[in-house]
Each structure stands twice: as C-alpha cells, then as structure tokens.
N, C-alpha and C positions, 0 to 999 in steps of 0.2 A: 552658578547661581550668585546673583548680587544681593547682598543683605545690608540694609541700613541699620547701623547701631545708633540708637537715639537716646543719648544720656541727657535727658531734658531736666533742667532745674525747675522745680515747682515747690510750692508751699502747701502743706496739708490744710492750712487755714484759709487759703484763697478760694474764691467761688469757682464752681465748675467752669463757668464761662471763661475765666481768665486762663485756667490750665488748658481748656479745650482749644483756645485760639493758638496756643503754642503747639499743641499736638497736631492740629490741622496744618499748620505751617510746616512742621516736620514731615508729615505725610506728603505734602505737595513737593517739598524739596527732594525727598527720597525718590518720588516718581520722576522728577526732572533728571535725576542722576541715574536713571535706569534700574533702580533697585526693584527686586521682585518681592521682597518681604521687608517690612520694618517692624522692629520690636521695641516696646516701651518697658519702663520699669514699674514696680509695684506702686499702687495707689496714685498713679500719675494724674488722675482727675481731682484729687483732693478729698477732704472729709465729707463733703456734701454728696458725693457720688455713692449711690446704693441702689442697685437694680431691685425692683419689686417693692421698694419702701413706699408706704402710703403717701408721704409728702415729698420724698426726694426721687421717687422712681421715675416720674415723668421727665424731669430734667436730665436724669441719667440716661434714659432711653433716647431722648432727643440728642444728647451728646454722642451716643454710640451711632445713631443714624447719620449724624453729620460726618462722623469719621468713616462710616461705610460708604457714604456718597463720595467723599474725597478719595477713598481707596479705589472705587470704581473709576472715577475720573483720572486717577493717576496710574491705573492699571497695575496695582500691586496688592499684596495681602498685608494685613496688620495683625500682629500679636499684641493685643491690648495688655496694659499692665494690670496686675491683680486688682480686682474691684470687689467690694462687698456685694453679695447677692442674697437678698431675703426672699426665700421661696415659700410658697404656700404651705401652711401647716408647720413651719419651722419658727421657733422663737429667736434663734440666733442666725445671723447670716453666714453663708459660706464665703470664702475668698476665692474668686474665680477669674480666670483669664479668658475673656471672649476672643474668639478667633474670627477675623473677617477675611473673606477671600477677595480676589481681584474683581469679582462680579458685584461686590458690595453686599454680600450676604454673611450674616453671622452663622457660621456652620457648626460651631462647637464651643462649649465652655469647659475649660480644664480647671478643676478645683485644686487648691492647695490641700495637701494631705497632712503634712506635719506642721502644726501651728507653733509659733514662737511661744516660749513659756508664759508670756504675758497675755496671749490671745485667747486661751480656752474659755475664760469667763465670759467672753463676748463674741466669740466666733465658733462656727461649726466646722469640724474637720471634714474634708472630703474622703472618699473611699474609692479604691480602684484606680487603675492607670489606663490611659488611652493614648494612642498616637493620632496625629492629624495628617491625613493624606493630602498632599498638595503637589501638583505637577509631577506626579509619579514618585514622590519621595514621602517617607514617613517621618514626621516631625514629632519630637517629644518636647513638652513644655512643662517646666518645673519652676517653683518659686519657694522662697524662704528656706526652711531647713530640709525640704524634700531631698535635696542633693546629697545629704549625709546618710540616707537610709538605703542600704544595698538592695533590699527587697524591691523597692520602687524602681531603682535603676535597672535591676535584672529583669523585672516585668516588662519594662519598655524595650529592653534588648530583645526579649523573646517575641515581642510584637513587631520586630523588624525596624526599630528606630535607626534612621540614617543620619539625623542631624538633631542636636539637642539645643533648645533655647532655655536659658535659666535667668530668672530675675533675682539677682542677689541684692541684699539689703544689709548694710552695716553702718553703725554710728560710731564704732571704735576702730582704730587701726588694726588691733589684734584680730577682731572678728573678720574684718575685710580680708586680711591675709589668709585666714583659715578658709574662708569661702573661695577665694581665688585659688588656693591650693587644692580645694576639693574639685574645682572646675578642671584643673589640669590632671588631677588623679582620675577623674571619670573619663576624660578624653583618652588617657592612656589605657585605662582598664577596658573600655569598650571599643577602642580604635575608631572613635566617632568624633567628628568635630563638634565643638561646643561654642555657642555664642551667648555670652553672659552680659546682661545689661544692669548696671548698678543704679540703685535709687539715689537721687541727689536732691538735697534741699531739706527744709524743715519738716519734721514729722513728729508729732506729739512733743514739741519743744526740744527735740534733739536734731542735730544736723547729721544727715546721712551723707556718705562720703563718695558716692559714685563707684569708680573702679571697674568700669566695663572692660571686657576683654574677649577676644576670640582666639581660640587655639585649635590646632589640627594635629592629629597623630602623625608620628614619623616611624619609618622602618629603618633598621640597621642591618647591613649584610655581614654574615659570618661565612666566608668562603662561598659555598654554593647555596647556602640557606639564608633566609631573612627572618627577622623577628621584630617584635615591637621595640622601638628605640626612642621612647620619650615623646615629647610634644614640642611643637613650634608655636610661639605666640605670634599670631598674624597682626593683631592690633591690640593695644592696651591704652585706655583713656585714664586720665588722672582724676583729680577731684574738682575739676571745672566742668561747666557745661560743654558737651562735645557732641559732634555728629560726624560719622564717617561711613562710607560705603566700602565694604570689603567683598571680594569675589572669591568664591570657593568652587573648585572643580569637583563637583559632587560625584560624577561618574568615576573619576580617578580615585577619589577617596574611598568610594564603595568597593572598587576592585582591590584597592590596597588592603582593606579590611578582610576581604575574602581570601587573600593570600595567607592570612593567619588563621588556620583552621580552628583554633581554640575559640575564636570569636564568632563562628558561624554554626 
C-alpha cells in the first residue's frame, strides 16, 4: 500500500479557500505518485472550517466536496485533518476526522476522544472507537492525546486494526518528542505500522512543529523462535513543509503480527 504523508504548512487564521488550494494540490500530487491514501494533519483547513455551523458550514461542506471530487479524480482515499463539527442539538462542536474514499464519498467521521486540556471549554469529546474498512484493511484513526490512552488503543486492536493513522500536534520540542515516542511505543505494543502526520504552522498564535513519521514493527529471532524486536522508522519529516509517499507491504506486516500470538 502506498501512503502519502502530507505535512502541509497552513495558518489557522488563513481563510478556508487558501488552505483548501494547498490541500487539493497535495491530493492531486499524491494521486500522480500512485498513492492509495493521503493523510492530513489537525485543523488543516483553518479556523473558519466548522461542519454544521450556521454561517461557516456551507463553506466547509463545499471544501470537503471539492476534496472528495479530487479524491475520486485521483483515485485515492483521504483522511482529512481533524475539523470541528457542530451537530444538531449540541452546543459545542466535536473534533472529527472525515474519511473520504476513492469514490469521492465521505464514508465515516472519526471523533477525537481525549481533548487537549485547553479544549473542553469549547469542544465536545467523542465516545467509542471505530475502525475504517478500506481495501480489505482495517484502519484506525487517532488525533491529539488519544494515542496516550491504552483503553482506546486496545479497543482498536480488538476490532482488528491493521494500520494506524495518527494526527500529532505539538508546539514544543518536548511534547513533540513525547508524541513521537508514543507513536513508536504503540507500533511496538500492537505490532502494527503507524503513520503519524504532524501539524505544521500557526495555530492560536503558536507555531506547531510538524514531526511526521512512519514506523513499522520488527521481529527478532532467538534460535528457533521469534519475538517483537523494536520498530523501524521508515520515514521522518522535520519541521519544514514536507511530502513523501511511502510503501508498506501490508500483507507481510499482518502475517508478521500473526506470528506473535500475544497480539492476536
């Protein structure tokens, strides 16, 4: 499976149209490169994007439809960056990741469950965990602090997650290192590859640092037996805008996981 890592620089204060142009360009580029999935970072459309909002909803829906159209033309799926979603009967929006398939359909929305300490006053936490079925694989999609909560991770494992996408967000070097360490730890724990896309650019007057990475689990042989043996970082982006397409042999990775009975 070919996956496009889209570490797109954007500004929270920019209008949807400006951030959307960059996103559409990335989707088109990913399609030309043969990618089957492209994943964006949190809040990639900026502050004006809010699904279901009385005044902002129409522009947000139009942006998502434009991305869906480009996804279909490019024959790939899109994991949108976490976007606010104001639902009927709710006073505070959820933070949700719309999933667009290669037919240009929004098939699912995955809500952030664990909010940042500053978010509860103006956001609604999600509940429950879901995997996204795509081309015979079960994908897990996490954002923010979800990756630190074992119950969320284990719920996805029990639902047969084959590949994890994580939208990391850090404005300090120390938090970035902690989130990257969590990515590697979950990869090792689950024997499941993890693609993490870092938020890059201005967000609430702070600069977010990117730090996207993809890692895969490794096995180590001890005589006639094998066991989990750490992780391999396939690709790591720095603090600049970046784009890369990585290829994962998912069937081989799934079979590798099945060799370790603890994980099945």
